[in-house]
Biopython code that builds the backbone (N, CA, C, O; Angstrom):
import numpy as np
from Bio.PDB.StructureBuilder import StructureBuilder

atoms = [
    (1, "MET", "N", (53.965, 106.117, 66.964)),
    (1, "MET", "CA", (55.481, 105.910, 67.059)),
    (1, "MET", "C", (55.908, 106.413, 68.474)),
    (1, "MET", "O", (55.508, 107.480, 68.939)),
    (2, "THR", "N", (56.775, 105.535, 69.139)),
    (2, "THR", "CA", (57.231, 106.026, 70.418)),
    (2, "THR", "C", (58.537, 106.911, 70.345)),
    (2, "THR", "O", (59.304, 106.807, 69.388)),
    (3, "GLU", "N", (58.759, 107.770, 71.372)),
    (3, "GLU", "CA", (59.828, 108.680, 71.352)),
    (3, "GLU", "C", (60.855, 108.196, 72.335)),
    (3, "GLU", "O", (60.543, 108.003, 73.510)),
    (4, "ASN", "N", (62.088, 107.994, 71.882)),
    (4, "ASN", "CA", (63.094, 107.546, 72.726)),
    (4, "ASN", "C", (63.862, 108.766, 73.394)),
    (4, "ASN", "O", (64.602, 109.515, 72.756)),
    (5, "LYS", "N", (63.583, 108.885, 74.847)),
    (5, "LYS", "CA", (64.246, 110.041, 75.313)),
    (5, "LYS", "C", (65.532, 109.459, 76.109)),
    (5, "LYS", "O", (65.533, 108.387, 76.715)),
    (6, "ASN", "N", (66.612, 110.339, 76.005)),
    (6, "ASN", "CA", (67.776, 109.804, 76.820)),
    (6, "ASN", "C", (67.603, 110.333, 78.302)),
    (6, "ASN", "O", (67.583, 111.529, 78.591)),
    (7, "LEU", "N", (67.487, 109.335, 79.166)),
    (7, "LEU", "CA", (67.155, 109.761, 80.657)),
    (7, "LEU", "C", (68.470, 109.970, 81.319)),
    (7, "LEU", "O", (68.478, 110.469, 82.445)),
    (8, "ARG", "N", (69.413, 109.689, 80.824)),
    (8, "ARG", "CA", (70.931, 109.918, 81.218)),
    (8, "ARG", "C", (71.838, 111.056, 80.655)),
    (8, "ARG", "O", (73.025, 110.912, 80.363)),
    (9, "GLN", "N", (71.074, 112.271, 80.535)),
    (9, "GLN", "CA", (71.476, 113.210, 80.059)),
    (9, "GLN", "C", (72.582, 113.931, 80.939)),
    (9, "GLN", "O", (72.465, 113.978, 82.164)),
    (10, "HIS", "N", (73.576, 114.447, 80.323)),
    (10, "HIS", "CA", (74.680, 114.985, 81.181)),
    (10, "HIS", "C", (74.056, 116.325, 81.666)),
    (10, "HIS", "O", (73.313, 117.024, 80.978)),
    (11, "GLY", "N", (74.453, 116.592, 82.936)),
    (11, "GLY", "CA", (74.277, 117.757, 83.588)),
    (11, "GLY", "C", (75.283, 119.075, 83.444)),
    (11, "GLY", "O", (76.169, 119.161, 82.594)),
    (12, "GLU", "N", (75.030, 119.893, 84.252)),
    (12, "GLU", "CA", (76.069, 121.102, 83.988)),
    (12, "GLU", "C", (77.381, 120.905, 84.617)),
    (12, "GLU", "O", (77.517, 120.351, 85.709)),
    (13, "VAL", "N", (78.390, 121.392, 83.872)),
    (13, "VAL", "CA", (79.820, 121.141, 84.302)),
    (13, "VAL", "C", (80.171, 122.308, 85.349)),
    (13, "VAL", "O", (79.963, 123.481, 85.039)),
    (14, "ILE", "N", (80.683, 121.973, 86.540)),
    (14, "ILE", "CA", (81.181, 122.816, 87.325)),
    (14, "ILE", "C", (82.662, 122.689, 87.461)),
    (14, "ILE", "O", (83.258, 121.617, 87.560)),
    (15, "THR", "N", (83.247, 123.964, 87.458)),
    (15, "THR", "CA", (84.651, 123.836, 87.552)),
    (15, "THR", "C", (85.030, 124.670, 88.863)),
    (15, "THR", "O", (84.602, 125.776, 89.193)),
    (16, "TRP", "N", (85.992, 123.808, 89.555)),
    (16, "TRP", "CA", (86.422, 124.364, 90.743)),
    (16, "TRP", "C", (87.933, 124.752, 90.570)),
    (16, "TRP", "O", (88.792, 124.106, 89.970)),
    (17, "VAL", "N", (88.080, 126.060, 91.286)),
    (17, "VAL", "CA", (89.481, 126.565, 91.114)),
    (17, "VAL", "C", (89.953, 126.835, 92.616)),
    (17, "VAL", "O", (89.289, 127.491, 93.418)),
    (18, "MET", "N", (91.120, 126.276, 92.876)),
    (18, "MET", "CA", (91.756, 126.511, 93.984)),
    (18, "MET", "C", (93.236, 127.331, 93.846)),
    (18, "MET", "O", (93.925, 127.358, 92.826)),
    (19, "THR", "N", (93.507, 127.908, 94.975)),
    (19, "THR", "CA", (94.921, 128.311, 94.975)),
    (19, "THR", "C", (95.877, 127.330, 95.309)),
    (19, "THR", "O", (95.400, 126.237, 95.612)),
    (20, "GLU", "N", (97.089, 127.438, 95.331)),
    (20, "GLU", "CA", (98.139, 126.440, 95.498)),
    (20, "GLU", "C", (98.093, 126.071, 96.980)),
    (20, "GLU", "O", (98.329, 124.931, 97.380)),
    (21, "GLU", "N", (97.747, 127.198, 97.848)),
    (21, "GLU", "CA", (97.692, 126.799, 99.266)),
    (21, "GLU", "C", (96.359, 126.021, 99.595)),
    (21, "GLU", "O", (96.396, 125.187, 100.500)),
    (22, "GLU", "N", (95.402, 126.204, 99.039)),
    (22, "GLU", "CA", (94.108, 125.527, 99.256)),
    (22, "GLU", "C", (94.186, 124.030, 98.744)),
    (22, "GLU", "O", (93.673, 123.078, 99.331)),
    (23, "ARG", "N", (94.842, 123.969, 97.667)),
    (23, "ARG", "CA", (95.150, 122.558, 97.093)),
    (23, "ARG", "C", (96.070, 121.714, 98.145)),
    (23, "ARG", "O", (95.815, 120.540, 98.411)),
    (24, "LEU", "N", (97.070, 122.366, 98.668)),
    (24, "LEU", "CA", (97.999, 121.591, 99.536)),
    (24, "LEU", "C", (97.325, 121.380, 100.932)),
    (24, "LEU", "O", (97.710, 120.484, 101.683)),
    (25, "GLU", "N", (96.409, 122.147, 101.223)),
    (25, "GLU", "CA", (95.511, 122.027, 102.508)),
    (25, "GLU", "C", (94.455, 120.792, 102.316)),
    (25, "GLU", "O", (94.188, 119.970, 103.193)),
    (26, "TYR", "N", (93.954, 120.822, 101.105)),
    (26, "TYR", "CA", (93.076, 119.759, 100.896)),
    (26, "TYR", "C", (93.758, 118.459, 100.796)),
    (26, "TYR", "O", (93.222, 117.498, 101.349)),
    (27, "ILE", "N", (95.051, 118.273, 100.060)),
    (27, "ILE", "CA", (95.641, 117.198, 100.193)),
    (27, "ILE", "C", (96.104, 116.615, 101.536)),
    (27, "ILE", "O", (96.123, 115.412, 101.793)),
    (28, "LYS", "N", (96.493, 117.652, 102.400)),
    (28, "LYS", "CA", (96.676, 117.238, 103.730)),
    (28, "LYS", "C", (95.289, 116.639, 104.558)),
    (28, "LYS", "O", (95.477, 115.853, 105.486)),
    (29, "LYS", "N", (94.148, 116.968, 104.252)),
    (29, "LYS", "CA", (92.900, 116.658, 104.655)),
    (29, "LYS", "C", (92.515, 115.422, 104.078)),
    (29, "LYS", "O", (91.729, 114.728, 104.723)),
    (30, "HIS", "N", (92.946, 115.003, 102.930)),
    (30, "HIS", "CA", (92.402, 114.121, 102.096)),
    (30, "HIS", "C", (93.514, 113.330, 101.280)),
    (30, "HIS", "O", (93.502, 113.346, 100.049)),
    (31, "PRO", "N", (94.531, 112.596, 102.049)),
    (31, "PRO", "CA", (95.676, 112.065, 101.399)),
    (31, "PRO", "C", (95.336, 110.848, 100.514)),
    (31, "PRO", "O", (94.422, 110.092, 100.846)),
    (32, "ILE", "N", (95.997, 110.664, 99.484)),
    (32, "ILE", "CA", (95.913, 109.687, 98.346)),
    (32, "ILE", "C", (96.440, 108.337, 99.296)),
    (32, "ILE", "O", (97.559, 108.293, 99.807)),
    (33, "ILE", "N", (95.589, 107.445, 99.401)),
    (33, "ILE", "CA", (95.904, 106.150, 99.966)),
    (33, "ILE", "C", (95.870, 104.969, 99.042)),
    (33, "ILE", "O", (94.791, 104.526, 98.648)),
    (34, "PRO", "N", (97.060, 104.425, 98.670)),
    (34, "PRO", "CA", (96.957, 103.438, 97.585)),
    (34, "PRO", "C", (96.106, 102.060, 98.069)),
    (34, "PRO", "O", (96.327, 101.516, 99.150)),
    (35, "THR", "N", (95.298, 101.675, 97.291)),
    (35, "THR", "CA", (94.665, 100.458, 97.847)),
    (35, "THR", "C", (95.272, 98.973, 97.470)),
    (35, "THR", "O", (94.956, 97.919, 98.023)),
    (36, "GLU", "N", (96.090, 99.116, 96.542)),
    (36, "GLU", "CA", (96.948, 97.888, 96.175)),
    (36, "GLU", "C", (98.293, 98.287, 95.586)),
    (36, "GLU", "O", (98.629, 99.438, 95.304)),
    (37, "GLU", "N", (99.078, 97.089, 95.424)),
    (37, "GLU", "CA", (100.454, 97.473, 94.839)),
    (37, "GLU", "C", (100.147, 97.689, 93.280)),
    (37, "GLU", "O", (99.244, 97.109, 92.677)),
    (38, "PRO", "N", (100.947, 98.521, 92.779)),
    (38, "PRO", "CA", (100.769, 98.872, 91.199)),
    (38, "PRO", "C", (101.469, 97.651, 90.615)),
    (38, "PRO", "O", (102.484, 97.152, 91.099)),
    (39, "GLN", "N", (100.820, 97.210, 89.510)),
    (39, "GLN", "CA", (101.249, 96.039, 88.809)),
    (39, "GLN", "C", (102.581, 96.528, 88.012)),
    (39, "GLN", "O", (102.683, 97.653, 87.523)),
    (40, "THR", "N", (103.582, 95.532, 87.951)),
    (40, "THR", "CA", (104.859, 95.753, 87.290)),
    (40, "THR", "C", (105.005, 94.840, 86.287)),
    (40, "THR", "O", (106.122, 94.560, 85.853)),
    (41, "LYS", "N", (103.788, 94.233, 85.777)),
    (41, "LYS", "CA", (103.866, 93.280, 84.771)),
    (41, "LYS", "C", (104.114, 93.892, 83.452)),
    (41, "LYS", "O", (103.681, 95.022, 83.227)),
    (42, "LEU", "N", (104.868, 93.143, 82.440)),
    (42, "LEU", "CA", (105.062, 93.711, 81.261)),
    (42, "LEU", "C", (104.306, 92.807, 80.268)),
    (42, "LEU", "O", (104.539, 91.599, 80.244)),
    (43, "GLN", "N", (103.407, 93.378, 79.453)),
    (43, "GLN", "CA", (102.656, 92.560, 78.546)),
    (43, "GLN", "C", (103.293, 92.706, 77.182)),
    (43, "GLN", "O", (103.373, 93.808, 76.640)),
    (44, "VAL", "N", (103.756, 91.573, 76.618)),
    (44, "VAL", "CA", (104.424, 91.444, 75.580)),
    (44, "VAL", "C", (103.415, 90.803, 74.332)),
    (44, "VAL", "O", (102.763, 89.795, 74.602)),
    (45, "PHE", "N", (103.316, 91.368, 73.066)),
    (45, "PHE", "CA", (102.375, 90.805, 72.283)),
    (45, "PHE", "C", (103.355, 90.426, 71.165)),
    (45, "PHE", "O", (104.248, 91.141, 70.709)),
    (46, "PRO", "N", (103.019, 89.128, 70.788)),
    (46, "PRO", "CA", (103.991, 88.664, 69.549)),
    (46, "PRO", "C", (103.678, 89.413, 68.239)),
    (46, "PRO", "O", (102.553, 89.806, 67.928)),
    (47, "MET", "N", (104.759, 89.562, 67.533)),
    (47, "MET", "CA", (104.800, 90.303, 66.096)),
    (47, "MET", "C", (104.696, 89.392, 65.022)),
    (47, "MET", "O", (105.494, 88.457, 64.967)),
    (48, "ASN", "N", (103.910, 89.522, 64.248)),
    (48, "ASN", "CA", (103.679, 88.684, 62.899)),
    (48, "ASN", "C", (104.415, 89.413, 61.853)),
    (48, "ASN", "O", (104.035, 90.495, 61.407)),
    (49, "ASP", "N", (105.535, 88.763, 61.452)),
    (49, "ASP", "CA", (106.181, 89.484, 60.328)),
    (49, "ASP", "C", (105.814, 88.701, 58.816)),
    (49, "ASP", "O", (106.261, 89.152, 57.762)),
]
sb = StructureBuilder()
sb.init_structure("model")
sb.init_model(0)
sb.init_chain("A")
sb.init_seg("    ")
for serial, (resi, resn, name, xyz) in enumerate(atoms, 1):
    if name == "N":
        sb.init_residue(resn, " ", resi, " ")
    sb.init_atom(name, np.array(xyz, "f"), 0.0, 1.0, " ", f" {name:<3s}", serial, name[0])
structure = sb.get_structure()
C-alpha cells in the first residue's frame, strides 16, 4: 500500500507587529496603486415566488 503525503503542508505563521508610525512610513514607501477601475455593476438575481 502506498502512503499519500501532503507535500503542500502549511508552514509556520509569522506575525508582524508595527507601530502606527512604522505603518504610516510603510504606506508612504509602498502606496496602494489601483490597477483597474472598481466595478460598479449591480447583479440582480430573479426571485422565484
